[in-house]
DRENDO-1510 file (C-alpha; in Angstrom, 1 decimal, always signed):
<recs>
REC; n; res; u; v; w
REC; 1; MET; +26.1; -25.5; +3.3 .
REC; 2; LYS; +26.4; -23.5; +0.3 .
REC; 3; GLU; +26.8; -19.9; +0.7 .
REC; 4; SER; +23.5; -19.3; -1.8 .
REC; 5; SER; +21.9; -21.7; +0.8 .
REC; 6; GLN; +23.0; -19.8; +3.5 .
REC; 7; MET; +22.1; -16.1; +2.1 .
REC; 8; LEU; +18.5; -17.6; +1.3 .
REC; 9; ALA; +17.9; -18.7; +4.4 .
REC; 10; LEU; +19.0; -15.8; +6.4 .
REC; 11; CYS; +18.6; -12.8; +4.4 .
REC; 12; ALA; +16.4; -10.3; +5.7 .
REC; 13; CYS; +15.7; -8.6; +2.3 .
REC; 14; THR; +14.5; -12.1; +0.8 .
REC; 15; ARG; +12.4; -13.1; +3.6 .
REC; 16; ILE; +10.9; -9.4; +4.0 .
REC; 17; ARG; +9.7; -9.6; +0.5 .
REC; 18; THR; +8.5; -13.1; +0.5 .
REC; 19; LEU; +6.4; -12.0; +3.6 .
REC; 20; ALA; +5.2; -9.2; +1.6 .
REC; 21; ARG; +4.4; -10.9; -1.3 .
REC; 22; LEU; +2.3; -13.2; +0.9 .
REC; 23; VAL; +0.5; -10.7; +2.9 .
REC; 24; THR; -0.1; -8.7; -0.2 .
REC; 25; LYS; -1.5; -11.7; -2.1 .
REC; 26; ALA; -3.7; -11.9; +1.1 .
REC; 27; TYR; -5.1; -8.3; +0.8 .
REC; 28; ASP; -5.6; -8.3; -2.9 .
REC; 29; ASP; -7.6; -11.7; -2.4 .
REC; 30; ALA; -9.7; -9.8; +0.2 .
REC; 31; LEU; -10.2; -6.8; -2.1 .
REC; 32; ARG; -11.2; -9.0; -5.4 .
REC; 33; PRO; -14.5; -7.9; -5.1 .
REC; 34; THR; -13.9; -4.7; -5.4 .
REC; 35; GLY; -11.8; -5.0; -8.2 .
REC; 36; LEU; -9.0; -3.0; -6.8 .
REC; 37; LYS; -5.6; -4.3; -5.6 .
REC; 38; ALA; -4.1; -3.7; -1.7 .
REC; 39; SER; -1.8; -1.2; -3.6 .
REC; 40; GLN; -4.4; +0.7; -5.5 .
REC; 41; LEU; -6.6; +0.8; -2.3 .
REC; 42; GLY; -3.4; +2.7; -0.3 .
REC; 43; VAL; -2.9; +4.9; -3.0 .
REC; 44; LEU; -6.8; +6.0; -2.8 .
REC; 45; ALA; -6.5; +5.9; +1.0 .
REC; 46; ALA; -3.6; +8.2; +0.8 .
REC; 47; VAL; -4.9; +10.6; -1.8 .
REC; 48; ASP; -7.9; +11.0; +0.3 .
REC; 49; ALA; -6.2; +11.2; +3.8 .
REC; 50; LEU; -4.0; +13.9; +2.4 .
REC; 51; ASP; -6.9; +15.8; +1.0 .
REC; 52; ALA; -5.8; +16.5; -2.8 .
REC; 53; PRO; -1.8; +15.9; -2.3 .
REC; 54; SER; +0.8; +17.0; -4.6 .
REC; 55; ILE; +2.8; +13.8; -6.6 .
REC; 56; ALA; +5.6; +15.0; -4.4 .
REC; 57; ALA; +3.7; +14.8; -1.3 .
REC; 58; LEU; +1.9; +11.6; -2.3 .
REC; 59; SER; +5.5; +10.1; -3.0 .
REC; 60; LYS; +6.9; +11.0; +0.2 .
REC; 61; THR; +4.1; +9.7; +2.2 .
REC; 62; LEU; +3.7; +6.3; +0.4 .
REC; 63; PHE; +7.6; +5.8; +0.4 .
REC; 64; MET; +7.5; +5.8; -3.7 .
REC; 65; ASP; +9.3; +7.3; -6.2 .
REC; 66; ARG; +7.6; +9.5; -8.5 .
REC; 67; THR; +8.0; +7.4; -11.6 .
REC; 68; THR; +6.6; +4.4; -9.8 .
REC; 69; LEU; +3.8; +6.5; -8.3 .
REC; 70; THR; +2.5; +7.9; -11.4 .
REC; 71; ARG; +2.6; +4.4; -13.2 .
REC; 72; ASN; +0.4; +3.0; -10.1 .
REC; 73; LEU; -1.9; +6.3; -10.6 .
REC; 74; ARG; -2.5; +5.7; -14.4 .
REC; 75; PRO; -5.0; +2.6; -13.8 .
REC; 76; LEU; -6.8; +4.5; -11.1 .
REC; 77; MET; -6.9; +7.6; -13.5 .
REC; 78; ALA; -8.0; +5.4; -16.5 .
REC; 79; ALA; -10.8; +3.8; -14.2 .
REC; 80; GLY; -12.0; +7.4; -13.2 .
REC; 81; LEU; -11.2; +7.1; -9.5 .
REC; 82; VAL; -8.5; +9.5; -9.2 .
REC; 83; THR; -7.7; +12.9; -11.1 .
REC; 84; LEU; -4.5; +14.5; -12.0 .
REC; 85; GLU; -4.4; +18.3; -12.7 .
REC; 86; GLU; -1.7; +20.6; -12.8 .
REC; 87; ASP; -1.3; +23.7; -10.4 .
REC; 88; GLY; +1.5; +25.8; -11.4 .
REC; 89; ARG; +4.3; +23.1; -11.3 .
REC; 90; ALA; +2.9; +20.9; -9.1 .
REC; 91; LYS; +0.6; +17.9; -10.0 .
REC; 92; ILE; -2.0; +17.5; -7.6 .
REC; 93; THR; -4.3; +14.5; -7.4 .
REC; 94; GLY; -7.8; +14.0; -5.9 .
REC; 95; LEU; -10.7; +11.6; -5.5 .
REC; 96; THR; -13.5; +11.3; -8.0 .
REC; 97; ALA; -16.9; +10.1; -6.6 .
REC; 98; LYS; -16.7; +7.0; -8.0 .
REC; 99; GLY; -13.0; +6.8; -6.4 .
REC; 100; GLU; -14.5; +7.6; -3.1 .
REC; 101; LYS; -17.2; +5.0; -3.9 .
REC; 102; ALA; -14.3; +2.5; -4.4 .
REC; 103; LEU; -12.6; +3.6; -1.1 .
REC; 104; LYS; -15.7; +3.3; +1.0 .
REC; 105; ALA; -16.3; -0.3; -0.6 .
REC; 106; GLY; -12.6; -1.2; -0.2 .
REC; 107; VAL; -12.6; -0.4; +3.7 .
REC; 108; PRO; -14.7; -3.3; +5.1 .
REC; 109; LEU; -12.7; -5.8; +3.2 .
REC; 110; TRP; -9.4; -4.3; +4.0 .
REC; 111; THR; -10.9; -4.2; +7.7 .
REC; 112; ARG; -11.2; -8.3; +7.6 .
REC; 113; ALA; -8.0; -8.7; +5.8 .
REC; 114; GLN; -6.4; -6.6; +8.5 .
REC; 115; LYS; -7.7; -8.6; +11.4 .
REC; 116; ASP; -7.1; -11.9; +9.6 .
REC; 117; PHE; -3.5; -10.7; +9.5 .
REC; 118; ALA; -3.7; -9.5; +13.3 .
REC; 119; ARG; -5.1; -13.2; +14.2 .
REC; 120; ARG; -1.8; -14.6; +12.7 .
REC; 121; LEU; +0.3; -12.2; +14.3 .
REC; 122; GLN; -1.2; -12.6; +17.5 .
REC; 123; LYS; +1.1; -15.4; +18.8 .
REC; 124; HIS; +4.0; -13.2; +18.2 .
REC; 125; GLY; +2.5; -9.9; +19.6 .
REC; 126; ILE; +1.1; -7.7; +16.9 .
REC; 127; GLU; +1.9; -4.2; +19.0 .
REC; 128; SER; +5.6; -5.4; +19.0 .
REC; 129; VAL; +5.6; -6.3; +15.4 .
REC; 130; ASP; +3.9; -3.5; +14.3 .
REC; 131; SER; +6.3; -1.0; +16.4 .
REC; 132; HIS; +9.2; -2.6; +15.3 .
REC; 133; LEU; +7.9; -2.4; +11.7 .
REC; 134; HIS; +7.4; +1.2; +12.3 .
REC; 135; SER; +11.1; +1.7; +14.0 .
REC; 136; LEU; +12.4; -0.2; +11.0 .
REC; 137; ILE; +10.8; +2.3; +8.3 .
REC; 138; ALA; +11.7; +5.4; +10.4 .
REC; 139; SER; +15.3; +4.1; +10.6 .
REC; 140; TYR; +15.7; +4.6; +6.9 .
</recs>
């Protein structure tokens, strides 16, 4: 077996990224009626859950570097879903009324996608998988 074939077959990074793309596509498909992508709904949820967080706090919560987060916020701001205001040296995010409505519209679709994902994991024990994912993330 070629080293490259072995690497593709065994590489945790490659397999996890492949799974991430497949899961993201499933959530994106579920959210299509809202016009939001799963990554955008996640940002909206984080802005809402953290109650007007700074870019730094949002970046830390989402495990995204600030540049990537800012790039992800731009289309949400252009769509009128998120605000970004300067507060001294910090940039503070917030949901607009339109953003709150979009988040509310996305939650039931996200819930269905989440349940479908849980069904797929059922045979693997979703609690175990979820626990392992949280532990792996925390280890970094």
